Every structure is written in C-alpha cells, then in structure tokens.
C-alpha positions as CSV (number, residue, x, y, z in Angstrom):
1,X,-97.6,-16.6,49.3
2,X,-95.3,-16.4,52.3
3,X,-92.9,-13.5,52.7
4,X,-91.1,-13.2,56.0
5,X,-88.7,-10.3,56.7
6,X,-85.5,-11.3,58.5
7,X,-84.1,-9.4,61.4
8,X,-80.6,-8.1,61.0
9,X,-77.8,-8.1,63.5
10,X,-76.6,-4.9,65.1
11,X,-73.4,-5.1,63.0
12,X,-75.0,-4.3,59.6
13,X,-77.2,-1.6,61.1
14,X,-74.4,0.2,62.9
15,X,-72.4,0.0,59.7
16,X,-75.2,1.5,57.7
17,X,-75.5,4.4,60.2
18,X,-71.8,4.9,59.9
19,X,-72.0,4.9,56.1
20,X,-74.9,7.4,56.1
21,X,-72.8,9.8,58.1
22,X,-69.7,9.3,56.0
23,X,-70.4,12.3,53.8
24,X,-69.4,14.6,56.6
25,X,-66.0,12.8,56.7
26,X,-65.5,13.1,52.9
27,X,-66.4,9.4,52.3
28,X,-69.8,9.9,50.8
29,X,-68.9,7.9,47.7
30,X,-69.0,4.7,49.8
31,X,-72.7,5.2,50.6
32,X,-73.8,7.2,47.7
33,X,-72.7,7.4,44.0
34,X,-69.7,5.1,44.4
35,X,-69.1,2.8,41.5
36,X,-72.8,2.5,40.6
37,X,-73.9,6.1,40.3
38,X,-77.3,5.2,41.7
39,X,-78.1,8.1,43.9
40,X,-76.8,11.4,45.2
41,X,-74.1,11.1,47.9
42,X,-75.5,10.1,51.4
43,X,-78.8,8.7,50.1
44,X,-79.5,5.0,49.9
45,X,-82.1,3.5,47.5
46,X,-84.4,1.1,49.4
47,X,-84.6,-2.4,47.9
48,X,-86.4,-5.6,48.9
49,X,-84.4,-8.6,48.0
50,X,-85.9,-12.1,48.2
51,X,-83.8,-15.2,48.9
52,X,-83.8,-18.6,50.6
53,X,-82.1,-18.1,53.9
54,X,-81.4,-21.9,54.2
55,X,-79.1,-21.9,51.1
56,X,-75.4,-21.5,52.1
57,X,-74.6,-21.0,48.4
58,X,-76.4,-17.6,48.7
59,X,-73.9,-16.5,51.3
60,X,-72.9,-13.5,49.2
61,X,-76.2,-11.9,50.3
62,X,-75.5,-11.7,54.0
63,X,-71.9,-11.0,53.1
64,X,-73.0,-7.9,51.2
65,X,-75.2,-6.9,54.1
66,X,-72.6,-7.4,56.8
67,X,-69.6,-5.9,54.9
68,X,-71.5,-2.8,53.7
69,X,-71.3,-3.8,50.0
70,X,-74.9,-2.9,49.3
71,X,-74.4,0.5,50.9
72,X,-71.2,1.1,49.0
73,X,-73.2,0.8,45.8
74,X,-76.0,3.1,47.1
75,X,-78.5,0.5,48.3
76,X,-80.4,0.0,51.6
77,X,-81.4,-3.7,51.2
78,X,-84.2,-5.4,53.1
79,X,-83.8,-9.2,53.0
80,X,-87.0,-11.2,52.5
81,X,-86.8,-14.9,53.3
82,X,-89.1,-16.4,50.6
83,X,-90.7,-19.8,51.5
84,X,-93.3,-20.0,48.7
85,X,-93.1,-21.7,45.3
86,X,-90.9,-20.4,42.5
87,X,-93.9,-19.2,40.6
88,X,-95.0,-17.2,43.6
89,X,-91.5,-15.8,44.1
90,X,-91.3,-14.6,40.4
91,X,-94.9,-13.2,40.7
92,X,-93.8,-11.2,43.8
93,X,-90.9,-9.7,41.8
94,X,-93.0,-9.1,38.7
95,X,-95.6,-7.3,40.8
96,X,-92.9,-5.4,42.7
97,X,-93.8,-6.9,46.1
98,X,-90.1,-7.6,46.0
99,X,-87.7,-5.7,43.8
100,X,-85.4,-8.6,43.1
101,X,-84.6,-12.2,44.1
102,X,-81.8,-14.7,43.8
103,X,-82.5,-18.3,43.0
104,X,-81.5,-21.4,40.9
105,X,-81.8,-21.0,37.1
106,X,-82.7,-24.7,37.0
107,X,-85.9,-23.9,38.9
108,X,-86.6,-20.5,37.4
109,X,-86.5,-21.3,33.7
110,X,-89.8,-23.1,33.4
111,X,-91.9,-20.4,35.2
112,X,-90.1,-17.7,33.3
113,X,-91.4,-19.3,30.1
114,X,-94.9,-18.2,31.3
115,X,-93.9,-14.5,30.7
116,X,-93.3,-13.1,34.2
117,X,-92.0,-9.5,34.0
118,X,-88.7,-10.5,35.6
119,X,-85.3,-10.0,34.0
120,X,-82.1,-11.9,34.8
121,X,-79.3,-9.4,35.1
122,X,-76.4,-11.2,36.8
123,X,-75.5,-14.4,38.7
124,X,-73.7,-15.5,41.8
125,X,-72.0,-18.9,41.4
126,X,-72.0,-22.4,39.9
127,X,-72.6,-25.7,41.7
128,X,-74.7,-26.7,44.8
129,X,-76.7,-29.6,43.2
130,X,-75.4,-33.2,43.3
131,X,-76.4,-36.7,42.4
132,X,-75.2,-39.6,44.5
133,X,-75.7,-43.4,44.1
134,X,-76.1,-46.0,46.8
135,X,-73.2,-48.4,46.6
136,X,-74.9,-51.3,48.3
137,X,-77.6,-51.1,45.6
138,X,-75.0,-51.3,42.9
139,X,-75.4,-47.7,41.7
140,X,-71.9,-46.5,41.3
141,X,-72.1,-44.8,37.9
142,X,-74.7,-43.0,35.8
143,X,-75.1,-46.1,33.5
144,X,-76.1,-48.2,36.5
145,X,-79.1,-45.9,37.3
146,X,-81.1,-47.7,34.6
147,X,-84.1,-49.3,36.2
148,X,-83.4,-47.6,39.5
149,X,-85.3,-45.0,41.6
150,X,-83.8,-41.6,42.4
151,X,-85.0,-39.9,45.6
152,X,-85.7,-36.1,45.5
153,X,-87.2,-33.7,48.0
154,X,-89.4,-32.1,45.3
155,X,-90.5,-33.5,41.9
156,X,-89.9,-30.1,40.4
157,X,-86.6,-29.7,42.1
158,X,-83.5,-28.2,40.4
159,X,-81.9,-31.7,40.9
160,X,-84.6,-33.5,39.0
161,X,-84.6,-30.9,36.2
162,X,-80.8,-30.8,35.8
163,X,-80.1,-34.5,36.1
164,X,-82.9,-35.3,33.7
165,X,-80.8,-33.4,31.2
166,X,-77.5,-35.1,32.2
167,X,-79.1,-38.6,32.0
168,X,-80.5,-37.8,28.6
169,X,-77.0,-36.7,27.4
170,X,-75.6,-39.9,28.9
171,X,-78.0,-42.1,26.9
172,X,-80.7,-42.7,29.5
173,X,-84.4,-41.7,29.2
174,X,-85.1,-39.8,32.5
175,X,-88.8,-40.8,32.3
176,X,-88.6,-44.4,31.2
177,X,-85.2,-45.7,32.4
178,X,-85.3,-44.3,35.9
179,X,-88.1,-43.4,38.4
180,X,-88.2,-40.3,40.5
181,X,-89.7,-40.5,44.0
182,X,-90.3,-37.7,46.5
183,X,-89.3,-37.9,50.1
184,X,-88.9,-35.4,52.9
185,X,-85.5,-33.8,52.6
186,X,-84.1,-35.1,55.9
187,X,-85.3,-38.7,55.0
188,X,-83.5,-39.0,51.7
189,X,-80.7,-41.1,53.3
190,X,-83.2,-43.3,55.0
191,X,-85.0,-43.9,51.7
192,X,-81.9,-45.5,50.1
193,X,-81.0,-47.4,53.2
194,X,-84.5,-49.0,53.2
195,X,-84.3,-49.8,49.5
196,X,-87.1,-47.4,48.6
197,X,-84.7,-45.5,46.4
198,X,-81.2,-46.2,45.0
199,X,-79.8,-42.7,44.4
200,X,-80.3,-39.2,45.7
201,X,-80.5,-35.9,43.8
202,X,-80.4,-32.9,46.1
203,X,-78.5,-29.8,47.1
204,X,-76.1,-28.9,49.8
205,X,-75.8,-28.5,52.7
206,X,-78.7,-31.1,53.1
207,X,-77.0,-33.7,50.9
208,X,-73.6,-33.0,52.6
209,X,-75.2,-33.8,56.0
210,X,-77.0,-36.9,54.6
211,X,-73.6,-38.2,53.4
212,X,-72.3,-37.9,57.0
213,X,-75.0,-40.2,58.3
214,X,-75.5,-42.6,55.4
215,X,-72.7,-45.0,54.5
216,X,-72.2,-46.2,51.0
217,X,-73.1,-43.1,49.0
218,X,-71.0,-42.5,45.9
219,X,-71.0,-39.2,44.0
220,X,-72.1,-39.7,40.4
221,X,-72.3,-36.2,39.1
222,X,-72.9,-32.5,40.0
223,X,-74.1,-29.5,38.0
224,X,-70.4,-28.7,37.5
225,X,-69.8,-32.1,35.7
226,X,-68.2,-32.0,32.2
227,X,-69.5,-29.2,30.0
228,X,-71.2,-27.6,33.0
229,X,-67.9,-26.9,34.8
230,X,-68.1,-23.3,33.7
231,X,-71.9,-22.8,34.0
232,X,-73.7,-20.7,36.5
233,X,-76.4,-22.0,38.9
234,X,-77.9,-19.2,41.0
235,X,-79.0,-16.0,39.2
236,X,-80.2,-12.5,40.1
237,X,-83.6,-11.5,38.8
238,X,-85.1,-8.0,39.1
239,X,-88.5,-6.7,38.2
240,X,-88.9,-5.6,34.6
241,X,-90.2,-2.3,36.0
242,X,-87.0,-1.6,37.9
243,X,-84.9,-2.3,34.7
244,X,-87.0,0.0,32.6
245,X,-87.4,2.9,35.1
246,X,-84.3,2.7,37.3
247,X,-81.6,0.9,35.5
248,X,-78.8,2.3,37.7
249,X,-80.3,0.7,40.7
250,X,-80.6,-2.7,38.9
251,X,-76.9,-2.3,38.0
252,X,-75.9,-1.4,41.5
253,X,-77.6,-4.6,42.8
254,X,-75.8,-6.7,40.2
255,X,-72.5,-5.1,41.1
256,X,-73.1,-5.7,44.8
257,X,-73.8,-9.5,44.2
258,X,-70.8,-9.8,42.0
259,X,-68.5,-8.2,44.5
260,X,-69.9,-10.2,47.4
261,X,-69.5,-13.4,45.4
262,X,-65.9,-12.6,44.8
263,X,-65.5,-12.1,48.5
264,X,-66.9,-15.5,49.2
265,X,-64.6,-17.1,46.7
266,X,-61.6,-15.4,48.2
267,X,-62.6,-15.7,51.9
268,X,-64.7,-18.9,52.4
269,X,-63.9,-19.1,56.1
270,X,-65.1,-15.6,56.8
271,X,-68.1,-16.1,54.5
272,X,-69.1,-19.3,56.4
273,X,-69.0,-17.4,59.7
274,X,-71.1,-14.6,58.3
275,X,-73.7,-17.0,57.0
276,X,-73.8,-19.2,60.1
277,X,-76.5,-17.2,62.0
278,X,-78.9,-18.3,59.2
279,X,-78.1,-22.0,59.6
280,X,-78.0,-24.8,62.1
281,X,-75.1,-26.4,60.2
282,X,-71.7,-26.0,61.9
283,X,-69.4,-23.4,60.5
284,X,-66.8,-25.9,59.4
285,X,-69.4,-27.8,57.4
286,X,-70.6,-24.6,55.8
287,X,-67.0,-23.8,54.9
288,X,-66.6,-27.3,53.3
289,X,-69.7,-26.7,51.2
290,X,-68.5,-23.3,50.0
291,X,-65.3,-24.9,48.9
292,X,-67.2,-27.0,46.3
293,X,-68.9,-23.9,44.7
294,X,-67.6,-21.5,42.0
295,X,-68.4,-18.1,43.4
296,X,-65.7,-16.6,41.0
297,X,-68.0,-17.5,38.1
298,X,-70.9,-15.0,38.0
299,X,-71.5,-14.0,34.4
300,X,-73.6,-11.0,33.4
301,X,-74.3,-9.3,30.1
302,X,-73.7,-11.4,26.9
303,X,-72.0,-14.2,28.8
304,X,-75.1,-14.7,31.0
305,X,-77.4,-14.5,28.0
306,X,-75.5,-17.3,26.3
307,X,-75.8,-19.4,29.4
308,X,-79.6,-18.8,29.7
309,X,-79.9,-19.9,26.0
310,X,-77.7,-23.0,26.8
311,X,-80.0,-24.1,29.7
312,X,-83.1,-23.3,27.7
313,X,-81.9,-25.8,25.0
314,X,-81.2,-28.3,27.7
315,X,-84.6,-28.0,29.3
316,X,-86.4,-28.1,26.0
317,X,-84.5,-31.3,25.2
318,X,-86.1,-33.1,28.2
319,X,-89.6,-31.4,27.9
320,X,-89.3,-29.0,30.8
321,X,-89.8,-26.2,28.2
322,X,-92.3,-26.4,25.4
323,X,-91.0,-27.8,22.1
324,X,-92.1,-24.6,20.4
325,X,-90.0,-22.4,22.7
326,X,-87.0,-20.9,20.8
327,X,-84.0,-20.8,23.2
328,X,-82.4,-17.7,21.7
329,X,-85.7,-15.7,21.7
330,X,-86.3,-17.0,25.3
331,X,-82.9,-15.7,26.4
332,X,-83.5,-12.4,24.7
333,X,-86.8,-12.0,26.5
334,X,-85.7,-13.0,30.1
335,X,-82.3,-11.3,30.1
336,X,-81.3,-7.7,30.6
337,X,-77.8,-6.3,30.3
338,X,-77.7,-3.5,32.9
339,X,-73.9,-3.3,33.3
340,X,-72.9,-2.3,29.8
C-alpha cells in the first residue's frame, strides 16, 4: 500500500488561516457551521481524502482546496495521492487510514462487491474514458473491432470494464470477438502503429496526448455515448464508520465536491490553471480535456443509487460482478444518502 501526502501551496494555507480567523470578523459561518452544520464556528474537522493526482477529471479536489470550499463547509482536508490498487484504496478507506476517496465507479464496483465498509455518497462528473480505433487498420466503427486487439494500460482498467459492456450491447462478445492486450500507458499509440493492437481504450489526458502523436486514430465511443450521456463516472466514497458516526461531516464533504464540480463546469479555464501544478500537461490541453467532461452532472441520493444499480446490471452482464449479485441489493448496500 502506497500513500503519499501531497504538499500544498502557500495559497490554500494562507486562505485557511484567514478563514480560521474569520470569526472575529463576523464571518465564522464560512469556516464553521456554514451550509453543512458540521462543527461549531471557527473549528474545522480534519479529513484525509485520497485521490489520483494525475487525473485532471478530479480537478474539483484542488479547486476545493484552493478556493476554500472545504473550509466553507467546515473541513480541513489533507490530500493523499493514492498509487496502490483499487482494492488497497478501498481497504484504506474501510479501515479509516483515509476517511474518503474519489475514483471511477467502473473500477470500484467489483471490489465493492467484496463487502468493503465504504459507502458511495456523491459523485463528481461523467466522462474521461474513451475508445479509439486505428484507421489504417480498418477500425473505424465498433462493428469493425471484431477479430481485432484493443490496447489497454491495465487489464482491470475502467476502459476494459466499460467498453466490454458497450461491445456486448453492440452485439460483440468482449471475450471472444476481440482481444485485450496490456501495454505501458505511454506506448499505447506505438502499439497500434506497430500493428500489435488495432484500437485503444484509455482515459484522458493520456489518450488526448497519444492522439496528438499518433495519426489515424478515430474515436469510436466514450463513456458518455448513447444511454450513458447522463451517467456519472467518478464517485465519492467515505468510510462506513464516518457515515454512521459523523454523518454531517460526510455530508459536508459531499457538498464540497458538488460545489467544486460546479465551479469546474462553469470555469474550466480557471480550473485547468488550478490543476496544472499536479500535471506535466500544458494548461491549454488540460482545459481541452475538461471541456469534454460533464462536471455539472454529479448525482447523489436516490439519483446516485439508481446509477449504481444501472452499472451493477451492466457489469453483471459481462461477468465483472457475480451472476448471483442482485444489482438493487448491491446498490442498497454500497450507497448512503447523507444529504437528505
């Protein structure tokens, strides 16, 4: 298990100090009770939040740090850049080594089936996973993937899981009609150019950068295609213990992510600049990627529960979840409505 705390810039720290002293100026609501009612005025609840610092789609998190959104809702958030497996991440939340985490529902659903004490309470956005074909290999549509090889950076990646579902719904068997082959993320473009694969399933900004260097790539689908246009992608999970013992704090965290996601949707240029210290990708490219995502769509409550059930049905369809797993009961178990 690898947990690495990230250093913060002087901006967020000075803002936190300012907010802590706001009570003396009659602004205590911004740092204390505020909209969430978490703590008494002037006190912040310490929270450890795990995330992947390489994922521009998670820009609401540094936005919430930089713009004081967490503090507004009574939270003092320590970011933890998690580099281990999804199972390890969920275990760290379940055992309260981290209080919460944000990650892709397409990767989380299978390990959540194992019974981790982690509850999904809100979400951040839709999008960030795409499938492209290699035109010179004749792969210009989903139907033309039959008999071809799809390059992925991880055989348990969100791309493989999601597009296995999409291929099934398009009439292709994702295990018999196509092959999946793993390559290092930065060599996915090289793999199709050498003929070792004929399509790529991956996330942005990596795939965005690959398209810049690899001529002939054609977008076939994304996780916003068709019936998925209004579905979420990245979700907020908190420890079951936090939900049971400190529901207001779980609610404050959900509200913070929701508010920061709206900021990203409304201010993609500023969001890209805020995220840029975490990435080697130029700000203009980060801005372009943010423009493809749906940060206005971040369901919670019953709406999120219905989406969890929807994805559970999908993943049972392709064998990611056990045939005996009931999607409705699964959604009941892994979801918690902390905002009602």
